Kinemage of the C-alpha trace (Angstrom):
@kinemage 1
@onewidth
@group {chain A} dominant
@subgroup {mainchain}
@vectorlist {calphas} color= white
{ca unk a 1} P 0.000 0.000 0.000
{ca unk a 2} L 2.814 2.371 0.901
{ca unk a 3} L 4.510 1.747 -2.443
{ca unk a 4} L 1.270 2.478 -4.321
{ca unk a 5} L 0.677 5.638 -2.296
{ca unk a 6} L 4.204 6.848 -2.987
{ca unk a 7} L 3.769 6.137 -6.705
{ca unk a 8} L 0.496 8.114 -6.800
{ca unk a 9} L 2.078 11.092 -5.068
{ca unk a 10} L 5.088 10.998 -7.359
{ca unk a 11} L 2.851 10.954 -10.432
{ca unk a 12} L 0.997 13.978 -9.051
{ca unk a 13} L 4.238 15.822 -8.356
{ca unk a 14} L 3.754 15.592 -4.601
{ca unk a 15} L 5.441 14.035 -1.548
{ca unk a 16} L 4.075 13.064 1.863
{ca unk a 17} L 5.306 16.354 3.368
{ca unk a 18} L 4.021 18.570 0.554
{ca unk a 19} L 2.112 21.531 2.009
{ca unk a 20} L 0.389 22.405 -1.273
{ca unk a 21} L -3.214 21.375 -1.990
{ca unk a 22} L -3.744 18.324 -4.162
{ca unk a 23} L -4.280 19.019 -7.879
{ca unk a 24} L -7.884 19.562 -8.923
{ca unk a 25} L -9.845 16.424 -9.893
{ca unk a 26} L -6.661 14.418 -9.452
{ca unk a 27} L -8.356 11.079 -8.782
{ca unk a 28} L -9.981 11.126 -12.247
{ca unk a 29} L -6.695 11.371 -14.142
{ca unk a 30} L -6.282 8.674 -16.756
{ca unk a 31} L -2.624 8.110 -15.946
{ca unk a 32} L -3.642 6.808 -12.516
{ca unk a 33} L -5.564 3.858 -13.965
{ca unk a 34} L -2.625 1.477 -13.665
{ca unk a 35} L -2.114 2.334 -10.008
{ca unk a 36} L -5.831 1.918 -9.332
{ca unk a 37} L -5.610 -1.527 -10.902
{ca unk a 38} L -2.617 -2.323 -8.694
{ca unk a 39} L -4.515 -1.239 -5.601
{ca unk a 40} L -7.551 -3.321 -6.585
{ca unk a 41} L -5.341 -6.355 -7.198
{ca unk a 42} L -3.652 -5.880 -3.821
{ca unk a 43} L -6.995 -5.686 -2.025
{ca unk a 44} L -8.212 -8.847 -3.749
{ca unk a 45} L -5.057 -10.798 -2.948
{ca unk a 46} L -4.572 -9.623 0.647
{ca unk a 47} L -8.148 -9.117 1.856
{ca unk a 48} L -10.421 -10.796 -0.681
{ca unk a 49} L -11.746 -13.388 1.760
{ca unk a 50} L -11.732 -11.108 4.782
{ca unk a 51} L -14.960 -10.066 6.494
{ca unk a 52} L -13.276 -7.220 8.373
{ca unk a 53} L -9.926 -5.667 7.521
{ca unk a 54} L -8.218 -2.331 7.783
{ca unk a 55} L -5.447 -0.233 6.310
{ca unk a 56} L -3.583 2.597 8.012
{ca unk a 57} L -1.162 5.002 6.359
{ca unk a 58} L -1.131 8.775 6.943
{ca unk a 59} L -0.914 9.323 3.164
{ca unk a 60} L -4.401 7.874 2.897
{ca unk a 61} L -5.757 11.106 4.438
{ca unk a 62} L -4.995 12.862 1.142
{ca unk a 63} L -5.635 9.885 -1.163
{ca unk a 64} L -9.102 8.825 0.016
{ca unk a 65} L -10.865 9.736 -3.267
{ca unk a 66} L -8.767 7.104 -5.046
{ca unk a 67} L -9.531 4.518 -2.357
{ca unk a 68} L -13.259 5.180 -2.490
{ca unk a 69} L -13.302 4.740 -6.268
{ca unk a 70} L -11.475 1.416 -6.044
{ca unk a 71} L -13.571 0.131 -3.139
{ca unk a 72} L -16.783 1.021 -4.986
{ca unk a 73} L -15.598 -0.913 -8.041
{ca unk a 74} L -14.933 -3.930 -5.792
{ca unk a 75} L -18.327 -3.536 -4.049
{ca unk a 76} L -16.628 -3.130 -0.657
{ca unk a 77} L -18.244 -0.965 2.019
{ca unk a 78} L -15.869 1.544 3.595
{ca unk a 79} L -16.087 2.324 7.307
{ca unk a 80} L -13.763 5.097 8.392
{ca unk a 81} L -11.808 5.721 11.588
{ca unk a 82} L -10.457 9.253 11.609
{ca unk a 83} L -7.572 9.097 14.078
{ca unk a 84} L -6.911 12.485 15.634
{ca unk a 85} L -3.899 13.654 17.619
{ca unk a 86} L -3.449 17.148 19.028
{ca unk a 87} L -1.698 19.302 16.404
{ca unk a 88} L 0.926 20.600 18.866
{ca unk a 89} L 2.117 17.038 19.489
{ca unk a 90} L 2.294 16.327 15.768
{ca unk a 91} L 4.110 19.597 15.070
{ca unk a 92} L 6.678 18.840 17.754
{ca unk a 93} L 7.144 15.321 16.417
{ca unk a 94} L 7.619 16.518 12.834
{ca unk a 95} L 10.088 19.131 14.027
{ca unk a 96} L 12.128 16.604 15.977
{ca unk a 97} L 12.083 13.909 13.310
{ca unk a 98} L 12.055 15.821 10.031
{ca unk a 99} L 13.173 19.335 10.927
{ca unk a 100} L 9.883 20.960 9.841
{ca unk a 101} L 9.228 24.505 11.008
{ca unk a 102} L 6.019 24.937 13.053
{ca unk a 103} L 3.982 26.801 10.402
{ca unk a 104} L 4.803 24.181 7.772
{ca unk a 105} L 3.947 21.367 10.168
{ca unk a 106} L 0.626 22.984 11.202
{ca unk a 107} L -0.195 23.404 7.517
{ca unk a 108} L 0.605 19.753 6.844
{ca unk a 109} L -1.573 18.656 9.782
{ca unk a 110} L -4.467 20.765 8.518
{ca unk a 111} L -4.293 19.391 4.974
{ca unk a 112} L -4.316 15.796 6.226
{ca unk a 113} L -7.156 16.301 8.704
{ca unk a 114} L -9.404 18.569 6.645
{ca unk a 115} L -9.030 16.644 3.383
{ca unk a 116} L -9.828 13.371 5.146
{ca unk a 117} L -12.786 14.959 6.941
{ca unk a 118} L -14.203 16.395 3.734
{ca unk a 119} L -13.658 13.188 1.746
{ca unk a 120} L -15.536 11.097 4.333
{ca unk a 121} L -18.615 13.284 4.763
{ca unk a 122} L -21.643 11.073 4.300
{ca unk a 123} L -19.597 7.941 5.006
{ca unk a 124} L -20.023 5.618 7.945
{ca unk a 125} L -17.299 7.138 10.119
{ca unk a 126} L -16.235 7.989 13.631
{ca unk a 127} L -13.369 9.870 15.275
{ca unk a 128} L -10.740 8.263 17.506
{ca unk a 129} L -8.772 10.569 19.809
{ca unk a 130} L -5.219 9.294 20.220
{ca unk a 131} L -4.724 9.769 24.000
{ca unk a 132} L -8.241 8.520 24.765
{ca unk a 133} L -7.517 5.261 22.961
{ca unk a 134} L -4.215 4.805 24.793
{ca unk a 135} L -5.860 5.408 28.173
{ca unk a 136} L -8.907 3.130 27.682
{ca unk a 137} L -8.752 1.119 24.483
{ca unk a 138} L -11.542 -1.212 25.590
{ca unk a 139} L -14.160 1.522 25.906
{ca unk a 140} L -13.004 3.118 22.668
{ca unk a 141} L -13.134 -0.189 20.799
{ca unk a 142} L -16.688 -0.812 22.027
{ca unk a 143} L -17.710 2.686 20.963
{ca unk a 144} L -16.154 2.170 17.531
{ca unk a 145} L -17.997 -1.133 17.186
{ca unk a 146} L -21.331 0.469 18.087
{ca unk a 147} L -20.928 3.596 15.962
{ca unk a 148} L -19.643 1.827 12.840
{ca unk a 149} L -21.829 -1.252 13.209
{ca unk a 150} L -18.967 -3.725 13.128
{ca unk a 151} L -18.233 -6.876 15.098
{ca unk a 152} L -14.606 -7.454 16.040
{ca unk a 153} L -13.374 -10.795 14.755
{ca unk a 154} L -11.566 -11.680 18.017
{ca unk a 155} L -13.318 -11.291 21.423
{ca unk a 156} L -11.735 -8.747 23.775
{ca unk a 157} L -10.877 -11.366 26.388
{ca unk a 158} L -8.829 -13.276 23.836
{ca unk a 159} L -7.180 -10.189 22.361
{ca unk a 160} L -6.531 -8.243 25.567
{ca unk a 161} L -3.014 -9.509 26.285
{ca unk a 162} L -1.770 -8.870 22.733
{ca unk a 163} L -3.408 -5.426 22.559
{ca unk a 164} L -2.029 -4.263 25.886
{ca unk a 165} L 1.420 -5.504 24.942
{ca unk a 166} L 1.209 -3.524 21.694
{ca unk a 167} L -0.189 -0.288 23.156
{ca unk a 168} L 2.510 1.427 25.187
{ca unk a 169} L 1.803 4.958 26.408
{ca unk a 170} L 5.558 5.418 26.983
{ca unk a 171} L 5.987 5.532 23.190
{ca unk a 172} L 3.999 8.783 23.146
{ca unk a 173} L 7.135 10.924 23.102
{ca unk a 174} L 5.471 14.279 22.294
{ca unk a 175} L 2.706 15.615 24.508
{ca unk a 176} L 0.515 18.689 24.659
{ca unk a 177} L 2.816 20.459 27.081
{ca unk a 178} L 4.668 21.653 23.984
{ca unk a 179} L 3.715 25.220 23.126
{ca unk a 180} L 4.050 27.157 19.910
{ca unk a 181} L 3.224 30.788 19.027
{ca unk a 182} L -0.500 31.095 18.379
{ca unk a 183} L -0.278 31.979 14.703
{ca unk a 184} L -3.410 31.944 12.565
{ca unk a 185} L -2.550 28.432 11.308
{ca unk a 186} L -2.077 27.182 14.867
{ca unk a 187} L -5.378 28.758 15.930
{ca unk a 188} L -7.266 27.105 13.068
{ca unk a 189} L -5.594 23.769 13.793
{ca unk a 190} L -6.576 23.956 17.465
{ca unk a 191} L -10.151 24.738 16.470
{ca unk a 192} L -10.285 21.817 14.041
{ca unk a 193} L -8.930 19.483 16.724
{ca unk a 194} L -11.588 20.595 19.210
{ca unk a 195} L -14.261 20.186 16.545
{ca unk a 196} L -13.184 16.593 16.006
{ca unk a 197} L -12.719 15.842 19.692
{ca unk a 198} L -15.985 17.321 20.952
{ca unk a 199} L -18.350 17.216 17.993
{ca unk a 200} L -17.128 14.511 15.593
{ca unk a 201} L -16.422 17.362 13.112
{ca unk a 202} L -20.079 18.353 12.885
{ca unk a 203} L -19.192 22.051 13.275
{ca unk a 204} L -16.009 22.169 11.192
{ca unk a 205} L -17.315 23.913 8.055
{ca unk a 206} L -16.506 27.480 9.137
{ca unk a 207} L -12.966 26.480 10.094
{ca unk a 208} L -12.540 24.647 6.787
{ca unk a 209} L -13.695 27.724 4.860
{ca unk a 210} L -11.325 29.916 6.847
{ca unk a 211} L -8.411 27.604 6.044
{ca unk a 212} L -9.146 27.105 2.350
């Protein structure tokens, strides 16, 4: 999946850290047909017999229109988890790891969150808040199951040991104590985060219009 995503971005003249908007009507470009076929073939081979499966890659936030086209062709119903982390934590992480300046990192966060929010309007979706899931994954998993109408393939009692071994709050290196100057981009990003955290993005339109 990562290789296909990278190939799509390269064809569009973009990279994962590109702070420009995606080209207009990009998912309808004819020169993407081969990559769509590759994605469809990958889904068939890896997940064809699966009742419930998932894919996670941050690039998907900006490439959802392509995914929705391919899933529709395969008659697969998409159910979306929008995973949300406070922008200050992400900005600090991108600065430490990739050397991004705060304004560029806030801009990158906004593109990923707002494009994924807009692309999934009308879809069966819910929002997962990163620290909430780390603190109480069981309650969050039950909420996800109820809101998306899915049944987990392994009961919690059987999965608990593996899940708790995998989830380690100590790996959360960047926390909200980090502070950045409250520029306009930072202010919009904070507002978008609160919209997702408190209202499942139901009141995000004004912030989206202000950003775009």
